[in-house]
C-alpha positions as CSV (number, residue, x, y, z in Angstrom):
1,M,0.0,0.0,0.0
2,P,1.2,3.5,-0.8
3,A,2.2,6.1,1.8
4,L,-0.1,9.1,1.7
5,N,0.2,12.9,1.9
6,V,-2.7,13.7,4.2
7,L,-4.4,17.0,5.1
8,L,-6.2,17.0,8.4
9,I,-9.0,19.5,8.7
10,A,-9.6,19.7,12.5
11,S,-8.6,21.5,15.6
12,A,-5.2,21.3,17.4
13,D,-6.6,19.0,20.1
14,S,-8.1,16.5,17.6
15,A,-7.6,12.9,18.7
16,V,-7.1,12.0,15.0
17,L,-3.5,13.4,15.2
18,D,-2.3,10.5,17.3
19,L,-3.9,8.0,15.0
20,L,-2.2,9.5,12.0
21,F,1.2,9.8,13.6
22,K,1.0,6.1,14.5
23,S,0.2,5.0,11.0
24,K,2.9,3.4,8.9
25,Y,1.2,4.7,5.8
26,L,1.7,8.4,6.5
27,N,4.2,10.1,4.2
28,K,3.6,13.8,5.0
29,L,1.0,15.5,7.2
30,Y,-0.5,18.9,6.6
31,T,-3.1,20.6,8.9
32,N,-5.3,23.7,8.8
33,F,-3.9,24.8,12.2
34,E,-0.6,25.5,13.7
35,L,1.4,22.5,14.8
36,P,5.1,22.2,15.4
37,N,7.1,20.8,12.4
38,V,3.9,20.4,10.4
39,P,3.1,22.7,7.4
40,D,-0.4,24.2,7.6
41,I,-2.8,25.1,4.8
42,R,-5.1,28.0,5.2
43,F,-8.0,28.7,2.9
44,N,-11.0,31.0,2.4
45,T,-13.1,28.8,0.2
46,F,-13.3,25.1,-0.5
47,K,-12.4,25.7,-4.1
48,E,-9.3,27.5,-3.0
49,L,-8.5,24.5,-0.8
50,A,-8.9,22.1,-3.7
51,E,-6.4,24.1,-5.8
52,K,-3.9,24.0,-2.9
53,C,-4.4,20.3,-2.5
54,K,-3.6,19.7,-6.2
55,A,-0.5,21.8,-6.0
56,L,0.8,20.0,-2.9
57,K,-0.2,16.6,-4.2
58,I,-2.4,15.8,-1.2
59,D,-3.7,12.3,-1.5
60,L,-6.4,12.5,1.1
61,V,-8.2,15.2,3.0
62,L,-9.4,13.9,6.4
63,V,-12.1,16.0,8.0
64,D,-12.7,16.1,11.7
65,D,-14.6,19.3,11.8
66,K,-18.4,19.0,11.8
67,K,-18.9,22.6,10.7
68,F,-17.0,22.1,7.4
69,I,-18.7,18.8,6.8
70,L,-22.1,20.4,7.2
71,Q,-21.0,23.2,4.9
72,G,-20.4,20.6,2.1
73,I,-16.6,20.4,2.0
74,A,-16.8,16.8,0.6
75,D,-18.9,17.8,-2.4
76,V,-16.5,20.6,-3.5
77,L,-13.3,18.5,-3.1
78,R,-14.8,15.5,-4.8
79,V,-15.9,17.6,-7.8
80,N,-12.3,18.7,-8.0
81,Y,-11.0,15.1,-7.9
82,I,-9.6,15.4,-4.3
83,N,-10.1,12.4,-2.1
84,C,-12.1,13.7,0.9
85,F,-13.0,11.4,3.8
86,A,-16.4,12.8,5.0
87,I,-20.0,12.4,4.1
88,N,-21.4,14.7,1.5
89,S,-24.0,17.4,2.0
90,F,-27.0,15.2,1.1
91,W,-26.2,12.8,3.9
92,T,-25.6,15.5,6.4
93,Q,-29.4,15.4,6.7
94,L,-28.9,12.3,8.8
95,I,-27.5,14.7,11.4
96,L,-29.6,17.8,10.8
97,S,-33.0,16.3,10.3
98,N,-34.6,13.8,12.6
99,S,-37.4,13.1,10.2
100,F,-35.0,12.5,7.3
101,A,-32.9,10.1,9.4
102,R,-36.0,8.2,10.7
103,N,-37.6,7.9,7.3
104,M,-34.3,6.6,5.8
105,A,-33.9,4.1,8.6
106,E,-37.4,2.8,8.4
107,K,-37.3,2.6,4.6
108,Y,-34.4,0.1,4.9
109,G,-35.8,-1.9,7.8
110,I,-33.7,-0.3,10.6
111,D,-35.7,-0.2,13.8
112,T,-36.5,3.1,15.5
113,P,-38.5,4.0,18.6
114,K,-42.1,4.5,17.7
115,I,-43.6,8.0,17.5
116,M,-46.3,8.9,20.0
117,K,-49.2,11.1,18.8
118,Y,-50.0,12.0,22.4
119,P,-48.4,11.0,25.8
120,Q,-49.3,7.4,26.5
121,E,-46.6,6.6,29.1
122,Y,-43.8,8.2,30.9
123,P,-40.9,8.7,30.5
124,L,-40.9,9.6,26.9
125,V,-38.6,11.6,24.6
126,V,-39.3,15.0,23.2
127,R,-37.4,15.4,19.9
128,A,-36.8,18.2,17.4
129,D,-34.0,18.7,14.9
130,G,-30.8,18.8,16.8
131,F,-32.6,18.4,20.2
132,K,-33.5,15.5,22.4
133,E,-34.7,15.5,26.0
134,T,-36.5,13.0,28.3
135,A,-39.8,14.1,29.8
136,G,-41.3,12.5,32.9
137,S,-44.6,14.3,33.0
138,L,-47.0,16.5,30.9
139,Q,-45.5,19.6,32.5
140,D,-42.0,18.5,31.4
141,I,-43.3,18.2,27.8
142,I,-44.7,21.7,28.0
143,D,-41.6,23.2,29.5
144,I,-39.3,21.4,27.0
145,S,-41.4,22.5,24.1
146,K,-41.4,26.1,25.3
147,T,-37.6,26.0,25.5
148,I,-37.4,24.8,21.9
149,V,-39.9,27.4,20.7
150,N,-37.9,30.2,22.4
151,H,-34.7,28.9,20.8
152,S,-36.1,28.6,17.3
153,Q,-39.6,28.6,15.8
154,E,-38.2,26.7,12.8
155,I,-36.9,23.9,15.0
156,A,-40.1,24.0,17.0
157,N,-42.0,22.9,13.8
158,T,-40.1,19.6,14.0
159,I,-41.1,18.7,17.5
160,Y,-42.5,15.2,18.1
161,L,-42.9,12.7,20.9
162,E,-41.0,9.4,20.8
163,Q,-41.1,6.2,22.8
164,F,-38.4,6.0,25.6
165,I,-36.4,2.8,25.4
166,D,-34.6,1.8,28.6
167,G,-31.2,0.3,28.1
168,K,-27.6,0.9,27.6
169,K,-26.8,3.2,24.7
170,T,-23.7,2.6,22.5
171,T,-22.3,3.6,19.2
172,L,-21.7,1.6,16.1
173,I,-18.9,3.1,13.9
174,S,-19.3,2.5,10.1
175,F,-17.0,3.3,7.2
176,F,-18.3,3.6,3.6
177,D,-16.3,3.7,0.3
178,G,-19.1,4.4,-2.2
179,K,-19.7,0.6,-2.7
180,N,-19.0,-1.2,0.5
181,L,-19.8,-0.5,4.2
182,I,-18.2,-2.1,7.2
183,T,-19.1,-1.6,10.8
184,C,-16.6,-1.9,13.6
185,S,-17.3,-4.7,16.1
186,N,-18.8,-3.7,19.4
187,E,-18.7,-5.9,22.4
188,E,-22.0,-4.7,23.6
189,I,-23.8,-5.8,20.5
190,P,-24.1,-9.5,19.5
191,E,-22.3,-10.2,16.2
192,N,-25.3,-11.5,14.3
193,I,-27.3,-8.4,15.3
194,A,-24.5,-6.1,14.3
195,E,-24.1,-7.8,11.0
196,D,-27.8,-7.4,10.3
197,Y,-27.6,-3.7,11.1
198,N,-24.6,-3.3,8.9
199,S,-26.4,-5.0,6.0
200,K,-29.3,-2.7,6.3
201,L,-27.2,0.4,6.6
202,K,-25.1,-0.7,3.6
203,R,-28.3,-1.3,1.5
204,M,-29.5,2.2,2.4
205,F,-26.3,3.9,1.2
206,V,-25.9,1.8,-1.9
207,S,-29.5,1.9,-2.9
208,E,-29.6,5.7,-2.6
209,N,-26.5,5.9,-4.9
210,S,-24.4,7.5,-2.2
211,D,-21.4,9.2,-3.8
212,F,-18.8,9.7,-1.0
213,I,-16.2,8.0,1.1
214,G,-16.5,8.6,4.8
215,Y,-17.7,7.6,8.2
216,I,-21.0,7.7,10.1
217,N,-21.8,6.8,13.7
218,S,-25.0,5.2,14.7
219,E,-26.4,5.9,18.2
220,V,-28.1,2.6,19.1
221,I,-29.7,0.8,22.0
222,L,-30.3,-2.9,22.3
223,K,-33.5,-4.2,24.0
224,E,-34.8,-7.7,23.8
225,Q,-32.7,-8.6,20.8
226,T,-33.9,-5.6,18.8
227,L,-31.4,-2.9,17.9
228,F,-33.0,0.5,17.8
229,N,-31.4,3.4,16.0
230,L,-31.6,6.6,18.1
231,G,-29.9,8.9,15.5
232,F,-26.5,9.5,13.9
233,N,-23.5,11.7,14.7
234,L,-20.2,12.8,13.2
235,E,-17.8,12.3,16.1
236,F,-14.6,11.1,14.4
237,P,-14.1,7.4,15.3
238,T,-11.2,6.0,17.1
239,V,-10.1,2.6,16.0
240,K,-7.5,0.0,17.1
241,E,-6.4,-0.7,13.5
242,D,-4.1,1.5,11.4
243,L,-6.4,4.4,10.4
244,L,-4.7,5.1,7.1
245,Y,-4.9,1.4,6.2
246,I,-8.7,1.7,6.5
247,L,-8.8,5.0,4.6
248,I,-6.6,3.6,1.7
249,S,-9.0,0.7,1.5
250,A,-11.9,3.1,1.3
251,I,-10.2,5.2,-1.5
252,Y,-9.8,2.0,-3.6
253,Q,-13.3,0.7,-2.7
254,K,-11.8,-2.3,-0.9
255,L,-13.4,-2.0,2.5
256,D,-15.0,-5.4,1.9
257,E,-11.6,-7.0,2.1
258,I,-10.8,-5.9,5.6
259,T,-12.2,-6.8,9.1
260,L,-12.6,-4.4,12.0
């Protein structure tokens, strides 16, 4: 496998730095922040960044900055033939919109907590885009809803009530290369259940013609052998394996040839 010139888009305290420095596939590292003995690349637009990446022969841009991902950095770099490891703007809706995430999950057979048209039992969950809080009474629902309304009327329009599922929450880390999806093993989730979830998530991305290489984390909870999806997030995953080995496999669409 080749050694890569990598640009890390992140902050100086990013945990990804340690993962990159440990990789035997790192040739040269660039960052978008100051770091001793590491050249930094500054930019005003993603188009400008793409041109600098071409000039410096950057093999991969690794994004650990949620703001830039939500702004569509992956779309611009990919159009300019730069390998960017991040989901594209279409799939950021998994993070930004509860209804989009729920509809996609249900479309591909991924279990989600049921929606409640009115309070049937407590506790329950009050959800809105970018917001989730547990309510133990009707007054709690009213108070939480008022808080959301005061914060944003637009977000308030997305409020709904959701079944509360009691159990231990965990995260499933998945990598996608545009064709293959693999999910890291998780000791808290039985292997057969994790494999079934991976299969459904893969079918979702492949069937929707997803055009990106990147990662997505699933917030899940297991109850009575049913794995419920509670949402998605973009916290950059930490892995035991060589990170760049995984990313090189993703670039060449060979994630199906490795095991995590």
